[in-house]
N, C-alpha and C positions, 0 to 999 in steps of 0.2 A: 506492500500499499502505499502509496506516496503526498505525500506532502503537497494538501490543497493551492495554489498560489496566483496572489492577485495582478496582473499585468496593465489593473490601471488601480485609478483611482479607488473607479466604479468597482461597484459588489461581481462575486464571481461567486457559482457553484462550487462546492464543496460534490463529491462522489455522492454523499444520500439527496442531492436535489438542496442542501438547507441551505441558505445563502451567509456567507464566510464575510463577517465587516472589513473591510478598505483594511488596508497591511499600516500597524502605524509609525507614527516618522522612522525605528530602525529602525523599516523592511517586516518584521513581525509581526506576521497576521494576529486579528485578535477573530475571538469564538462567541461568538453567541453566544452558543447552548456546553454546558461538558461533555456530552455526546458527539457533537464536535469536534472538540479534541482532542477524545480521545480513539476518537476514527481519526482523526488528521497524526497523531503523535503515539499514538500506542509503536511499533515496533519499533522503533528509538529508544523509548524508557523501558519497554522486551532487555532490546539487549545491553543495560548499566543495569537494570535489573539482576540481567539474568550474571552479567562482573562481579558482580555481591556475593552470587550463593554459588554452590558446585551443581545443583542439582537443579534444572531444567522445568520439574515442579513449583521446589521453593522459590524459584524465583517470582515463576506464574501468579501464586498465589503473594510473592511480599510486594509483587504494581499491584498485585488488588490494592491488600494493605490501603499503600498510599496513593494510591487510586480513591478511594474512599475518606483518604481525610483531605481529599483536597477538593470530593466532593464537598463535605458537611463546610471551608474554608470556601467549598465557589463566589455566595456574594461576597464573601470580606475581603475577594482578590480584584485587585483595580485598576493596576498594569497588568496583563497577561504577556507583556512581552517574559515577562519573567515566570509564570506557567511550566516552565522546564524549570526551574529553577529552584521551584520547591519542591515539584513532584523529585525530584533526584532529594534535594533534601530529608524526605520525607520518607526517600524509600530509603537511604541512609539511616535517619536516625533509629525507622521502624526495625531493618536488617542488628542496627546498636543496639537494641530491645532485646530482641532473642537470642545476642550470643549471650544479654548479663544470666537475663531467662532460661538461657536453660540448664535442664536439669544432670542432671548424675550421680544417678544411684548407687550408693554403699551405704553396706551392710553394716554390723558388726556379728563377731563372731568368734566361738572360742575359737577353732582354728582357723588357717585361709587352707584354703580351697586349694587339691594337687587337679590339673590336668587330666586329662582320663590318656594312659599311654598314647599316639597316636599308632596302627601298627604298619610296620615299615622301618618304621624313623627308629635307627638305631641313638645310641646317647652320644657325650662327644668325651668324655674319657675312656667309656668300650671303646670307642672308634684306635683316641687316641694308646690303649691296652695291647686295640690289635695289630693299628704301626710299631710302637716299641718293640713287639711279639715278631712282628714279622721282619724292622732291624735284623735288629738279632740272630731273626737262626738265617738270612742270607751275609751276615757275617757273617757263620759254621758252614758256610760251602765253599769248594776249591778255586781257584780265584778266577778262572777260564768263564766258568759254569758264574758264580755273581756274576763277571760282568757284562757278559750276554742281557742276562733274569735283568740286571738295571739298565741298563742300551733296549734292551725292546718294554717290557714293562713297566719303566720309573722312566726314560725320555723320550717313550712312546716310538721309537726306530724299528721299522717293520723289519722280518727277516733279512730284507736285501740290505738296505743301511746297515740292519747290523754288523751283519760278513763284511763291507766295504767295507765296517770303521776297523774292524780285528782282522780286517787279509785272511779270512777263510770260507770259503762254499754255505753257503743257504742249505745242507744238508747237515752239514756241523755242525751250525745253528739251530737250526729244529733240531735235533740229534742231543746237545747238553741240553735241550730249551728244556727241551720235557725230560732228562735229566735231575734237576735240577727244580722243576715242578715235585716230583715225583718223592725225591728230598727232603721239600718242603710241606710233601702234605703229609708227611713221614713228622716232619719235627714233631718232637712229643709238647712244647713252650705251646705249639697252635695248634694240634689240637686239644687238648686245655683249655683255648682259647675262641672259641669254636663250638 
């Protein structure tokens, strides 16, 4: 919806067929009724309301409240050039009041409630214990197997890249990593962690 604009000092019709009064000295149209003002300026004011809230539905409610306050004061507003400023101030004041009035539900209890454990979510302490146990088990591997496991799984290199770095064949990497993983599976410290 666009704002009706008068092209001369004479009156022009708004989209609803009502007549807008001639533009005021500052070039801002005056509005014969509250409803003509709302029809003409609602999109602009709604953008302002949306900038004050995160939710489009809350913005519409905020604008409706501000326009209701404007409607009550309509007869007292003499300068229609100040209408947008009046509504914007009402939007801001209403939103500020909402922030101040927001309720935080707090309940007094003897014990702090513990959240239910999420299935599949692991405890950071358990994860760290597993990490430490894994490193201790890796340090027990022969140097060549240890190097291949670190390059493959910690450095995330492919088998071909690992073979190139170590100067061995891809088959050697595959067999050495397979033997190393077998030893890690049998490590008593890792068996206890599982």
